[in-house]
Backbone as a printed PyTorch tensor [residue, N CA C, xyz], in Angstrom:
tensor([[[  0.8490,  -1.1920,   0.0000],
         [  0.0000,   0.0000,   0.0000],
         [  0.8870,   1.2460,   0.0000]],

        [[  0.6590,   2.1410,  -0.9540],
         [  1.5000,   3.3390,  -1.0240],
         [  0.9650,   4.4280,  -0.0940]],

        [[  1.7110,   5.5440,  -0.0030],
         [  1.3640,   6.6080,   0.9330],
         [  0.0030,   7.2130,   0.6400]],

        [[ -0.3480,   7.3420,  -0.6250],
         [ -1.6370,   7.9390,  -0.9670],
         [ -2.7900,   7.0590,  -0.5040]],

        [[ -2.6330,   5.7600,  -0.6150],
         [ -3.6720,   4.8460,  -0.1270],
         [ -3.7540,   4.8780,   1.3960]],

        [[ -2.6060,   4.9660,   2.0650],
         [ -2.5800,   5.0160,   3.5170],
         [ -3.2510,   6.2890,   4.0480]],

        [[ -3.1580,   7.3710,   3.2790],
         [ -3.7740,   8.6360,   3.6910],
         [ -5.2370,   8.4740,   4.0470]],

        [[ -5.9330,   7.6320,   3.2860],
         [ -7.3760,   7.5010,   3.4360],
         [ -7.7820,   6.2170,   4.1590]],

        [[ -6.8140,   5.5460,   4.7640],
         [ -7.0850,   4.2570,   5.4100],
         [ -7.0790,   4.3330,   6.9300]],

        [[ -6.6220,   5.4590,   7.4870],
         [ -6.4510,   5.5640,   8.9350],
         [ -5.1260,   5.0370,   9.4290]],

        [[ -4.3000,   4.5200,   8.5200],
         [ -2.9910,   3.9820,   8.8970],
         [ -1.9810,   5.1060,   9.0900]],

        [[ -0.9170,   4.8030,   9.8290],
         [  0.2020,   5.7280,   9.9180],
         [  0.9150,   5.7970,   8.5690]],

        [[  1.3190,   7.0090,   8.1960],
         [  2.0530,   7.1960,   6.9450],
         [  2.9160,   8.4420,   7.0760]],

        [[  3.7750,   8.6640,   6.0940],
         [  4.6740,   9.8180,   6.0920],
         [  4.1740,  10.8360,   5.0740]],

        [[  3.6300,  11.9770,   5.5430],
         [  3.0720,  12.9630,   4.6180],
         [  4.1240,  13.6850,   3.7910]],

        [[  5.4050,  13.5190,   4.1380],
         [  6.4660,  14.1530,   3.3710],
         [  6.8590,  13.4110,   2.1050]],

        [[  6.1300,  12.3400,   1.7780],
         [  6.3710,  11.5990,   0.5410],
         [  6.4320,  12.5640,  -0.6420]],

        [[  7.4640,  12.4390,  -1.4720],
         [  7.7070,  13.4160,  -2.5460],
         [  6.5530,  13.4800,  -3.5410]],

        [[  6.0050,  12.3390,  -3.9040],
         [  4.8890,  12.3450,  -4.8520],
         [  3.6600,  13.0200,  -4.2510]],

        [[  3.3930,  12.7490,  -2.9790],
         [  2.2670,  13.3920,  -2.3050],
         [  2.4470,  14.9020,  -2.2800]],

        [[  3.6450,  15.3460,  -1.9260],
         [  3.8760,  16.7800,  -1.8050],
         [  3.7720,  17.4870,  -3.1460]],

        [[  4.2440,  16.8360,  -4.2060],
         [  4.1540,  17.4480,  -5.5320],
         [  2.6900,  17.6290,  -5.9430]],

        [[  1.8640,  16.6290,  -5.6820],
         [  0.4390,  16.7410,  -6.0040],
         [ -0.2290,  17.8030,  -5.1410]],

        [[  0.1100,  17.8010,  -3.8610],
         [ -0.4920,  18.7450,  -2.9180],
         [ -0.1970,  20.1880,  -3.3160]],

        [[  1.0010,  20.4670,  -3.7660],
         [  1.3820,  21.8330,  -4.1270],
         [  0.5190,  22.3890,  -5.2500]],

        [[  0.1390,  21.5420,  -6.1880],
         [ -0.7330,  22.0020,  -7.2650],
         [ -2.0720,  22.4790,  -6.7370]],

        [[ -2.6360,  21.7590,  -5.7720],
         [ -3.9100,  22.1590,  -5.1820],
         [ -3.7670,  23.4220,  -4.3320]],

        [[ -2.6320,  23.5640,  -3.6720],
         [ -2.4080,  24.7450,  -2.8460],
         [ -2.2390,  26.0020,  -3.7010]],

        [[ -1.6830,  25.8540,  -4.8910],
         [ -1.6060,  26.9920,  -5.8070],
         [ -2.9990,  27.4850,  -6.1770]],

        [[ -3.9250,  26.5660,  -6.4060],
         [ -5.2980,  26.9420,  -6.7420],
         [ -5.9680,  27.6280,  -5.5450]],

        [[ -5.7050,  27.1490,  -4.3510],
         [ -6.2280,  27.7950,  -3.1460],
         [ -5.6810,  29.2190,  -3.0180]],

        [[ -4.4270,  29.3830,  -3.3170],
         [ -3.8270,  30.7270,  -3.2910],
         [ -4.5710,  31.6530,  -4.2500]],

        [[ -4.8520,  31.1700,  -5.4440],
         [ -5.5930,  31.9820,  -6.4190],
         [ -6.9510,  32.3910,  -5.8620]],

        [[ -7.6460,  31.4600,  -5.2140],
         [ -8.9540,  31.7640,  -4.6320],
         [ -8.8460,  32.8660,  -3.5820]],

        [[ -7.8500,  32.7650,  -2.7350],
         [ -7.7080,  33.7320,  -1.6500],
         [ -7.2810,  35.1130,  -2.1240]],

        [[ -6.7900,  35.2170,  -3.3440],
         [ -6.3930,  36.5180,  -3.8950],
         [ -7.5150,  37.2010,  -4.6790]],

        [[ -8.6700,  36.5780,  -4.7810],
         [ -9.7590,  37.1850,  -5.5500],
         [-10.3180,  38.4040,  -4.8200]],

        [[-10.8770,  39.3220,  -5.6060],
         [-11.5300,  40.5170,  -5.0620],
         [-12.9800,  40.1870,  -4.6940]],

        [[-13.5630,  40.9560,  -3.7650],
         [-14.9620,  40.7180,  -3.4090],
         [-15.9210,  40.8160,  -4.5830]],

        [[-15.5760,  41.5930,  -5.5950],
         [-16.4470,  41.7310,  -6.7650],
         [-16.3240,  40.5660,  -7.7440]],

        [[-15.3790,  39.6520,  -7.5110],
         [-15.1250,  38.5570,  -8.4540],
         [-15.8460,  37.2810,  -8.0150]],

        [[-17.1400,  37.3860,  -7.7860],
         [-17.9020,  36.2510,  -7.2780],
         [-17.9450,  35.0850,  -8.2590]],

        [[-18.1010,  35.3670,  -9.5320],
         [-18.1500,  34.2870, -10.5260],
         [-16.8160,  33.5500, -10.5790]],

        [[-15.7270,  34.2830, -10.4800],
         [-14.4020,  33.6580, -10.4840],
         [-14.2430,  32.7690,  -9.2470]],

        [[-14.6900,  33.2570,  -8.1030],
         [-14.6040,  32.4460,  -6.8840],
         [-15.3770,  31.1420,  -7.0240]],

        [[-16.5730,  31.2230,  -7.5580],
         [-17.3870,  30.0210,  -7.7100],
         [-16.7320,  29.0260,  -8.6590]],

        [[-16.1540,  29.5360,  -9.7390],
         [-15.4760,  28.6570, -10.6960],
         [-14.2760,  27.9750, -10.0500]],

        [[-13.5260,  28.7200,  -9.2580],
         [-12.3710,  28.1330,  -8.5830],
         [-12.7900,  27.0700,  -7.5750]],

        [[-13.8520,  27.3350,  -6.8190],
         [-14.3240,  26.3440,  -5.8520],
         [-14.7350,  25.0490,  -6.5440]],

        [[-15.3530,  25.1630,  -7.7110],
         [-15.7350,  23.9690,  -8.4680],
         [-14.5040,  23.1570,  -8.8510]],

        [[-13.3980,  23.8340,  -9.1420],
         [-12.1540,  23.1370,  -9.4830],
         [-11.4710,  22.5660,  -8.2460]],

        [[-11.5420,  23.3020,  -7.1420],
         [-10.7730,  22.9610,  -5.9510],
         [-11.3580,  21.7990,  -5.1630]],

        [[-12.6760,  21.8130,  -4.9520],
         [-13.3060,  20.8540,  -4.0520],
         [-13.5930,  19.5340,  -4.7570]],

        [[-13.6080,  18.4660,  -3.9730],
         [-14.0070,  17.1710,  -4.5220],
         [-15.4440,  17.2150,  -4.9920]],

        [[-16.2720,  17.9660,  -4.2520],
         [-17.6920,  18.1230,  -4.5820],
         [-18.1770,  19.4070,  -3.9320]],

        [[-18.9550,  20.2010,  -4.6700],
         [-19.5720,  21.3890,  -4.0850],
         [-20.8740,  21.6640,  -4.8180]],

        [[-21.9640,  21.7600,  -4.0500],
         [-23.2780,  21.9400,  -4.6320],
         [-23.5780,  23.3910,  -4.9590]],

        [[-24.7890,  23.6340,  -5.4220],
         [-25.1840,  24.9800,  -5.8100],
         [-25.4350,  25.8430,  -4.5760]],

        [[-25.2680,  27.1510,  -4.7690],
         [-25.6040,  28.0960,  -3.7140],
         [-24.6420,  28.1500,  -2.5500]],

        [[-23.4410,  27.6230,  -2.6920],
         [-22.4580,  27.6790,  -1.6050],
         [-21.6910,  28.9980,  -1.6480]],

        [[-21.3610,  29.5110,  -0.4730],
         [-20.5790,  30.7420,  -0.3770],
         [-19.4640,  30.5190,   0.6330]],

        [[-18.2330,  30.7240,   0.1880],
         [-17.0620,  30.5790,   1.0550],
         [-16.3230,  31.9070,   1.0540]],

        [[-16.2330,  32.5140,   2.2110],
         [-15.5830,  33.8130,   2.3490],
         [-14.0760,  33.6310,   2.5150]],

        [[-13.2590,  34.1910,   1.6260],
         [-11.8130,  34.1330,   1.8590],
         [-11.4270,  34.9380,   3.1100]],

        [[-10.2990,  34.6040,   3.7500],
         [ -9.3990,  33.5300,   3.3580],
         [ -9.8810,  32.1560,   3.8270]],

        [[ -9.6640,  31.1860,   2.9800],
         [ -9.9070,  29.7720,   3.2740],
         [ -8.5630,  29.0900,   3.4260]],

        [[ -8.4310,  28.2480,   4.4320],
         [ -7.2050,  27.4520,   4.6150],
         [ -7.5550,  25.9820,   4.4390]],

        [[ -6.7360,  25.2680,   3.7010],
         [ -6.9890,  23.8350,   3.4980],
         [ -5.6770,  23.1470,   3.1360]],

        [[ -5.3420,  22.0880,   3.8590],
         [ -4.0700,  21.3920,   3.6230],
         [ -3.9240,  20.9020,   2.1930]],

        [[ -5.0320,  20.4350,   1.6200],
         [ -5.0230,  19.9350,   0.2510],
         [ -5.8810,  20.8170,  -0.6550]],

        [[ -6.0240,  22.0670,  -0.2670],
         [ -6.7170,  23.0240,  -1.1210],
         [ -8.1830,  22.7140,  -1.3460]],

        [[ -8.7760,  21.8910,  -0.4820],
         [-10.1690,  21.4940,  -0.6550],
         [-10.3490,  20.2490,  -1.4930]],

        [[ -9.2720,  19.6290,  -1.9120],
         [ -9.3460,  18.4890,  -2.8280],
         [-10.0970,  17.3020,  -2.2360]],

        [[-10.1230,  17.2010,  -0.9010],
         [-10.8230,  16.0880,  -0.2440],
         [-12.0760,  16.5590,   0.4940]],

        [[-12.6220,  17.7060,   0.0740],
         [-13.7830,  18.2940,   0.7450],
         [-15.0360,  18.0980,  -0.1060]],

        [[-16.1020,  17.6280,   0.5310],
         [-17.3710,  17.3670,  -0.1440],
         [-18.4440,  18.2520,   0.4890]],

        [[-18.8200,  19.3140,  -0.1890],
         [-19.8690,  20.2140,   0.2900],
         [-21.1620,  19.9150,  -0.4490]],

        [[-22.2590,  19.8660,   0.2980],
         [-23.5670,  19.8120,  -0.3290],
         [-23.9310,  21.1670,  -0.9120]],

        [[-25.2080,  21.4960,  -0.9130],
         [-25.6600,  22.7590,  -1.4940],
         [-25.9870,  23.7750,  -0.3970]],

        [[-25.9170,  25.0500,  -0.7540],
         [-26.3280,  26.1630,   0.1110],
         [-25.5750,  26.1790,   1.4390]],

        [[-24.2910,  25.8900,   1.3800],
         [-23.4320,  25.9450,   2.5640],
         [-22.7890,  27.3270,   2.6370]],

        [[-22.7480,  27.8900,   3.8410],
         [-22.1110,  29.1950,   4.0580],
         [-20.9240,  29.0140,   4.9850]],

        [[-19.7780,  29.5690,   4.5870],
         [-18.5720,  29.5210,   5.4180],
         [-18.0190,  30.9260,   5.5640]],

        [[-17.9840,  31.4230,   6.7880],
         [-17.4170,  32.7330,   7.0560],
         [-15.8810,  32.6620,   6.9860]],

        [[-15.2390,  33.8130,   7.1890],
         [-13.7970,  33.8960,   6.9400],
         [-12.9840,  33.0180,   7.8980]],

        [[-11.7970,  32.6410,   7.3960],
         [-10.8230,  31.8440,   8.1440],
         [-11.3090,  30.4380,   8.4760]],

        [[-12.1280,  29.8550,   7.6160],
         [-12.4250,  28.4350,   7.7620],
         [-11.1560,  27.6520,   7.4390]],

        [[-10.7710,  26.7630,   8.3520],
         [ -9.5980,  25.9140,   8.1500],
         [-10.0620,  24.4740,   7.9960]],

        [[ -9.7650,  23.8850,   6.8570],
         [-10.1280,  22.5020,   6.5570],
         [ -8.8400,  21.6960,   6.4280]],

        [[ -8.5330,  20.9290,   7.4460],
         [ -7.3350,  20.0810,   7.4020],
         [ -7.7470,  18.8170,   6.6630]],

        [[ -7.7720,  18.9390,   5.3350],
         [ -8.3990,  17.9190,   4.4900],
         [ -7.4000,  16.9020,   3.9560]],

        [[ -6.5970,  16.3420,   4.8630],
         [ -5.6820,  15.2890,   4.4440],
         [ -6.4270,  14.0090,   4.0790]],

        [[ -7.6270,  13.8560,   4.5940],
         [ -8.5700,  12.8820,   4.0620],
         [ -9.9280,  13.5730,   3.9860]],

        [[-10.9930,  12.8230,   3.7960],
         [-12.2590,  13.4130,   3.3500],
         [-13.0430,  14.1040,   4.4660]],

        [[-13.6420,  15.2420,   4.1150],
         [-14.5550,  15.9960,   4.9580],
         [-15.8760,  16.1000,   4.2040]],

        [[-16.9610,  15.6850,   4.8510],
         [-18.2940,  15.6940,   4.2330],
         [-19.1880,  16.6590,   5.0100]],

        [[-19.8390,  17.5770,   4.2960],
         [-20.7000,  18.5700,   4.9230],
         [-22.0430,  18.5870,   4.1920]],

        [[-23.1380,  18.4670,   4.9610],
         [-24.4710,  18.4030,   4.3760],
         [-25.0250,  19.7590,   3.9770]],

        [[-26.1000,  19.7350,   3.2080],
         [-26.7540,  20.9400,   2.6990],
         [-27.1250,  21.9000,   3.8360]],

        [[-27.0450,  23.1920,   3.5390],
         [-27.5380,  24.2760,   4.4030],
         [-26.7600,  24.4340,   5.7090]],

        [[-25.6280,  23.8050,   5.8330],
         [-24.8160,  23.9910,   7.0390],
         [-24.0790,  25.3260,   6.9730]],

        [[-23.8940,  25.9400,   8.1470],
         [-23.2360,  27.2380,   8.2610],
         [-22.0260,  27.1400,   9.1860]],

        [[-20.9270,  27.7850,   8.7750],
         [-19.7190,  27.8680,   9.5980],
         [-19.4900,  29.3110,  10.0090]],

        [[-19.3330,  29.5640,  11.3050],
         [-18.9380,  30.8810,  11.7720],
         [-17.4660,  31.1380,  11.4660]],

        [[-16.9840,  32.3460,  11.7980],
         [-15.5660,  32.6610,  11.5600],
         [-14.6350,  31.7570,  12.3730]],

        [[-13.4670,  31.5060,  11.7990],
         [-12.3580,  30.8590,  12.5170],
         [-12.6600,  29.4360,  12.9900]],

        [[-13.4600,  28.7090,  12.2380],
         [-13.7270,  27.2990,  12.5460],
         [-12.6120,  26.4380,  11.9550]],

        [[-12.2360,  25.3940,  12.6910],
         [-11.2620,  24.4180,  12.2000],
         [-11.9030,  23.0370,  12.1600]],

        [[-11.7910,  22.3860,  11.0080],
         [-12.2300,  20.9980,  10.8470],
         [-10.9900,  20.1920,  10.4850]],

        [[-10.5550,  19.3210,  11.3750],
         [ -9.2840,  18.6100,  11.1990],
         [ -9.5150,  17.1220,  10.9860]],

        [[ -8.8850,  16.5660,   9.9550],
         [ -8.8960,  15.1170,   9.7630],
         [ -7.5660,  14.4730,  10.1330]],

        [[ -6.5250,  15.2680,  10.3380],
         [ -5.1750,  14.7360,  10.5330],
         [ -4.7930,  14.7380,  12.0030]],

        [[ -4.0750,  13.6920,  12.3980],
         [ -3.5350,  13.6040,  13.7500],
         [ -2.1430,  12.9900,  13.7240]],

        [[ -1.5090,  13.0340,  14.8760],
         [ -0.1580,  12.4790,  15.0040],
         [ -0.1130,  11.5790,  16.2290]],

        [[  0.6940,  10.5260,  16.1900],
         [  0.7220,   9.5760,  17.3100],
         [  1.2140,  10.2370,  18.5940]],

        [[  0.7420,   9.7280,  19.7130],
         [  1.1750,  10.2320,  21.0180],
         [  2.6290,   9.8840,  21.2950]],

        [[  3.0830,   8.7350,  20.8020],
         [  4.4480,   8.2670,  21.0640],
         [  5.4680,   9.2460,  20.4670]],

        [[  6.3290,   9.8450,  21.2900],
         [  7.2450,  10.8740,  20.7950],
         [  8.1560,  10.4030,  19.6550]],

        [[  8.6030,   9.1610,  19.7420],
         [  9.5330,   8.6660,  18.7210],
         [  8.8830,   8.6610,  17.3350]],

        [[  7.5840,   8.3450,  17.2870],
         [  6.8960,   8.3340,  15.9920],
         [  6.6320,   9.7500,  15.4940]],

        [[  6.3180,  10.6620,  16.4200],
         [  6.1210,  12.0600,  16.0070],
         [  7.4020,  12.6540,  15.4600]],

        [[  8.5140,  12.2770,  16.0700],
         [  9.8080,  12.7960,  15.6140],
         [ 10.0940,  12.3840,  14.1770]],

        [[  9.5600,  11.2400,  13.7870],
         [  9.7230,  10.7750,  12.3980],
         [  8.6370,  11.3500,  11.4770]],

        [[  7.7620,  12.1890,  12.0360],
         [  6.7140,  12.9210,  11.3120],
         [  5.6310,  11.9880,  10.7780]],

        [[  5.3470,  10.9190,  11.5250],
         [  4.2290,  10.0570,  11.1340],
         [  2.9010,  10.7630,  11.3950]],

        [[  1.9210,  10.4220,  10.5950],
         [  0.5930,  11.0270,  10.6580],
         [ -0.4520,   9.9640,  10.3630]],

        [[ -1.6670,  10.2080,  10.8340],
         [ -2.8160,   9.3740,  10.4410],
         [ -3.9780,  10.3230,  10.1900]],

        [[ -4.9590,   9.8710,   9.4370],
         [ -6.1200,  10.6930,   9.1000],
         [ -7.4030,   9.9100,   9.3460]],

        [[ -8.4490,  10.6430,   9.7420],
         [ -9.7720,  10.0450,   9.9240],
         [-10.8100,  11.0290,   9.4090]],

        [[-11.7530,  10.5900,   8.5720],
         [-12.7110,  11.5000,   7.9470],
         [-13.6630,  12.1320,   8.9570]],

        [[-14.1770,  13.3080,   8.6030],
         [-15.1580,  14.0340,   9.4130],
         [-16.4530,  14.1420,   8.6210]],

        [[-17.5830,  13.9050,   9.3060],
         [-18.9120,  14.0280,   8.7000],
         [-19.7260,  15.0480,   9.4910]],

        [[-20.1810,  16.0870,   8.8230],
         [-21.0350,  17.1080,   9.4290],
         [-22.3660,  17.0650,   8.7000]],

        [[-23.4520,  16.9820,   9.4480],
         [-24.7610,  16.7390,   8.8580],
         [-25.3730,  17.9240,   8.1480]],

        [[-26.6320,  17.7440,   7.8130],
         [-27.4110,  18.7510,   7.0940],
         [-27.9360,  19.8170,   8.0590]],

        [[-27.8710,  21.0750,   7.6180],
         [-28.4840,  22.1940,   8.3410],
         [-27.9180,  22.3600,   9.7490]],

        [[-26.6160,  22.1770,   9.8780],
         [-25.9340,  22.4340,  11.1500],
         [-25.4450,  23.8810,  11.1970]],

        [[-25.2200,  24.3680,  12.4040],
         [-24.5910,  25.6690,  12.6120],
         [-23.3800,  25.4330,  13.4980]],

        [[-22.2040,  25.6730,  12.9390],
         [-20.9520,  25.4870,  13.6630],
         [-20.4720,  26.8740,  14.0860]],

        [[-20.5210,  27.1730,  15.3890],
         [-20.2440,  28.5080,  15.8860],
         [-18.7940,  28.9240,  15.7450]],

        [[-18.5760,  30.2290,  15.8510],
         [-17.2480,  30.8320,  15.6520],
         [-16.2030,  30.1840,  16.5580]],

        [[-15.0520,  29.8780,  15.9650],
         [-13.9250,  29.3630,  16.7260],
         [-14.0310,  27.9170,  17.1500]],

        [[-15.0510,  27.2010,  16.7060],
         [-15.1740,  25.7860,  17.0610],
         [-14.0710,  24.9720,  16.3830]],

        [[-13.6830,  23.8910,  17.0480],
         [-12.6680,  22.9730,  16.5220],
         [-13.2750,  21.5750,  16.5050]],

        [[-13.2310,  20.9440,  15.3410],
         [-13.7820,  19.5950,  15.1670],
         [-12.6170,  18.6570,  14.8660]],

        [[-12.4440,  17.6470,  15.6880],
         [-11.2690,  16.7770,  15.6180],
         [-11.4750,  15.6010,  14.6650]],

        [[-10.3860,  14.9030,  14.3120],
         [-10.4680,  13.8090,  13.3360],
         [-11.4590,  12.7230,  13.7450]],

        [[-12.1770,  12.2000,  12.7510],
         [-13.0660,  11.0570,  12.9470],
         [-14.4340,  11.3900,  13.4930]],

        [[-14.7510,  12.6670,  13.6710],
         [-16.0000,  13.0770,  14.3200],
         [-17.1630,  13.0420,  13.3290]],

        [[-18.3380,  12.6770,  13.8410],
         [-19.6030,  12.8080,  13.1080],
         [-20.5260,  13.7140,  13.9150]],

        [[-21.0910,  14.7150,  13.2470],
         [-22.0720,  15.6220,  13.8440],
         [-23.3830,  15.4170,  13.1040]],

        [[-24.4700,  15.2060,  13.8420],
         [-25.7520,  14.8880,  13.2450],
         [-26.4480,  16.0790,  12.6210]],

        [[-27.5430,  15.8070,  11.9290],
         [-28.3340,  16.8300,  11.2400],
         [-28.9330,  17.8290,  12.2290]],

        [[-29.0470,  19.0730,  11.7810],
         [-29.7570,  20.1610,  12.4880],
         [-29.1070,  20.5870,  13.7900]],

        [[-27.9220,  20.1260,  14.0680],
         [-27.2780,  20.3820,  15.3520],
         [-26.5330,  21.7140,  15.3510]],

        [[-26.5180,  22.3690,  16.5100],
         [-25.7770,  23.6160,  16.7160],
         [-24.5880,  23.3180,  17.6250]],

        [[-23.3990,  23.7030,  17.1590],
         [-22.1810,  23.5850,  17.9550],
         [-21.8110,  24.9890,  18.4230]],

        [[-21.7880,  25.2180,  19.7400],
         [-21.5520,  26.5410,  20.2880],
         [-20.1700,  27.0840,  19.9670]],

        [[-20.0780,  28.4050,  19.9380],
         [-18.8130,  29.0810,  19.6500],
         [-17.7270,  28.6290,  20.6190]],

        [[-16.5360,  28.3860,  20.0790],
         [-15.3880,  28.0100,  20.8960],
         [-15.3560,  26.5720,  21.3610]],

        [[-16.3090,  25.7670,  20.9410],
         [-16.3490,  24.3660,  21.3740],
         [-15.2310,  23.5530,  20.7370]],

        [[-14.7990,  22.5280,  21.4420],
         [-13.8290,  21.5630,  20.9140],
         [-14.5320,  20.2130,  20.8720]],

        [[-14.8210,  19.7470,  19.6590],
         [-15.6370,  18.5480,  19.4750],
         [-14.7140,  17.3380,  19.4250]],

        [[-14.7240,  16.5640,  20.5080],
         [-13.8460,  15.4010,  20.6410],
         [-14.5840,  14.0810,  20.4910]],

        [[-15.9410,  14.1320,  20.5400],
         [-16.7610,  12.9310,  20.3980],
         [-17.9360,  13.2340,  19.4770]],

        [[-18.5310,  12.1860,  18.9170],
         [-19.6770,  12.3630,  18.0230],
         [-20.8120,  13.0860,  18.7420]],

        [[-21.5450,  13.9090,  17.9760],
         [-22.6870,  14.6630,  18.5000],
         [-23.9130,  14.2520,  17.6830]],

        [[-25.0520,  13.9530,  18.3480],
         [-26.2230,  13.4350,  17.6200],
         [-26.9980,  14.5360,  16.8830]],

        [[-28.0760,  14.1300,  16.2180],
         [-28.9910,  15.0480,  15.5320],
         [-29.7320,  15.9340,  16.5420]],

        [[-30.1350,  17.1280,  16.0580],
         [-31.1590,  17.9440,  16.7270],
         [-30.8360,  18.3260,  18.1650]],

        [[-29.5840,  18.7360,  18.3960],
         [-29.2010,  19.1830,  19.7350],
         [-28.3760,  20.4640,  19.6450]],

        [[-28.2960,  21.1560,  20.7830],
         [-27.3220,  22.2240,  20.9890],
         [-26.2160,  21.6340,  21.8530]],

        [[-24.9750,  21.7400,  21.3790],
         [-23.8340,  21.1750,  22.0960],
         [-22.7600,  22.2490,  22.2400]],

        [[-22.1550,  22.3320,  23.4160],
         [-21.2010,  23.4100,  23.6960],
         [-20.0750,  22.8900,  24.5800]],

        [[-18.9800,  23.6500,  24.6050],
         [-17.9470,  23.4360,  25.6080],
         [-16.6960,  22.7620,  25.1050]],

        [[-15.7400,  22.6330,  26.0340],
         [-14.4650,  21.9770,  25.7860],
         [-14.1930,  21.0210,  26.9550]],

        [[-14.3980,  19.7070,  26.7220],
         [-14.8670,  19.0840,  25.4690],
         [-16.3500,  19.3490,  25.2340]],

        [[-16.7440,  19.3250,  23.9770],
         [-18.1140,  19.6450,  23.5880],
         [-19.0680,  18.5540,  24.0840]],

        [[-20.1490,  19.0000,  24.7620],
         [-21.1640,  18.0780,  25.2710],
         [-22.5470,  18.5800,  24.8990]],

        [[-23.4930,  17.6860,  24.8190],
         [-24.8710,  18.0760,  24.5270],
         [-25.4220,  18.8960,  25.6880]],

        [[-25.8960,  20.1030,  25.3770],
         [-26.5080,  20.9790,  26.3730],
         [-27.9960,  20.6970,  26.5010]],

        [[-28.6640,  20.5590,  25.3610],
         [-30.1080,  20.3200,  25.3710],
         [-30.5560,  19.9350,  23.9680]],

        [[-31.7290,  19.3290,  23.8470],
         [-32.2950,  19.0850,  22.5180],
         [-32.8580,  20.3790,  21.9380]],

        [[-32.9430,  20.4480,  20.6310],
         [-33.6770,  21.5200,  19.9770],
         [-35.1560,  21.1760,  20.1040]],

        [[-35.9530,  22.1080,  20.6800],
         [-37.3250,  21.7480,  21.0240],
         [-38.3250,  22.8640,  20.8340]],

        [[-39.4000,  22.8050,  21.6140],
         [-40.5340,  23.7090,  21.4480],
         [-40.1570,  25.1680,  21.6840]],

        [[-39.2420,  25.4180,  22.6470],
         [-38.9100,  26.8190,  22.9160],
         [-38.2210,  27.4730,  21.7290]],

        [[-37.5690,  26.6520,  20.8990],
         [-36.8710,  27.1930,  19.7390],
         [-37.8360,  27.5850,  18.6200]],

        [[-39.0760,  27.1150,  18.7260],
         [-40.1100,  27.5540,  17.7950],
         [-40.6850,  28.9160,  18.1950]],

        [[-40.3870,  29.3410,  19.4380],
         [-40.9170,  30.6050,  19.9630],
         [-39.8370,  31.6860,  20.0220]],

        [[-38.6550,  31.3220,  20.5180],
         [-37.5710,  32.2860,  20.7280],
         [-36.4060,  31.9930,  19.7790]],

        [[-35.8830,  33.0440,  19.1420],
         [-34.7180,  32.8620,  18.2710],
         [-33.4170,  33.2500,  18.9500]],

        [[-33.4880,  34.1030,  20.0150],
         [-32.2810,  34.5080,  20.7420],
         [-32.7030,  35.0020,  22.1120]],

        [[-32.2840,  34.2880,  23.1520],
         [-32.6370,  34.6330,  24.5370],
         [-34.1470,  34.8430,  24.6560]],

        [[-34.5990,  36.0750,  25.0220],
         [-36.0360,  36.2970,  25.2000],
         [-36.6920,  36.9450,  23.9890]],

        [[-36.0190,  36.9290,  22.8580],
         [-36.5600,  37.5460,  21.6480],
         [-37.4160,  36.5370,  20.8820]],

        [[-38.6920,  36.8870,  20.7100],
         [-39.6330,  35.9780,  20.0870],
         [-39.5720,  36.0630,  18.5650]],

        [[-39.8590,  34.9450,  17.9300],
         [-39.9660,  34.9020,  16.4670],
         [-41.3100,  35.5150,  16.0850]],

        [[-41.2710,  36.5510,  15.2610],
         [-42.4930,  37.1850,  14.7560],
         [-42.6980,  36.7280,  13.3210]],

        [[-43.5740,  35.7690,  13.1370],
         [-43.7870,  35.1900,  11.8170],
         [-44.2230,  36.2470,  10.8020]],

        [[-44.8970,  37.2940,  11.2630],
         [-45.3710,  38.3250,  10.3320],
         [-44.2320,  39.1390,   9.7460]],

        [[-43.0580,  39.0900,  10.4030],
         [-41.9120,  39.8420,   9.9110],
         [-40.9770,  39.0040,   9.0340]],

        [[-41.3100,  37.7300,   8.8740],
         [-40.4640,  36.8490,   8.0770],
         [-40.9670,  36.8380,   6.6380]],

        [[-40.0240,  36.8630,   5.7000],
         [-40.3870,  36.9010,   4.2830],
         [-41.0530,  35.6300,   3.8190]]])
C-alpha cells in the first residue's frame, strides 16, 4: 500500500512523501488563487471552488481567506453551505458537509492527527480520519472539530467548542470538550435569541 492509499485508510504514513507533496502543491496553488480574488469577483470564486473541491453543490458561499491542507481536494460540500472567513479545513482525508450547514468565523475541521508516542512524532508520522457534518448544522465561531468526528443533522455547535466525540442530531452542544446541552425543542419555535420571540409576520 503506497502513501496515498494510507492517507485515506487511517494507517500511519509519512506525509512528506515526494509524490504526495508534488500533487499537494498544485492544489495549494489553486487555493492561493482563490484567496487573492476581489470581493467583486464572485463568478471567479465560484469557478475556482468547483475546481478545488471534490464536490460542491449549488448556492455555496465561502468567504476568503480559506485554509486547506489539500486546497479542498478532499472536501465534499452539499448545497447552500455558508462559510465565514478563516475556515480551516485540514483535508488530508475526506470531509463531508451536508446541505444548508453554516460555519462561523475561525472554525477548524481537522482530519489529521499524530501519534502520542514521541519517537513516531519525531519521524513525522501522521494518520487521518474522515469528518462528517450533517445537514443544516450551525458550527459557531472558533469551534474545533477533531479527526473522525460525526455531527448529526440540524445540530448547533456553540462558539469556541472543541468537538472530541460524536454529536447526535437535533441538539445544541457546547464546551471543551463539547457536550450536549439540550435538545432543539418547542422553545426554539418561539424564541430565536434569549427572550426575543420569532415574529412570523416579519419573516419573508
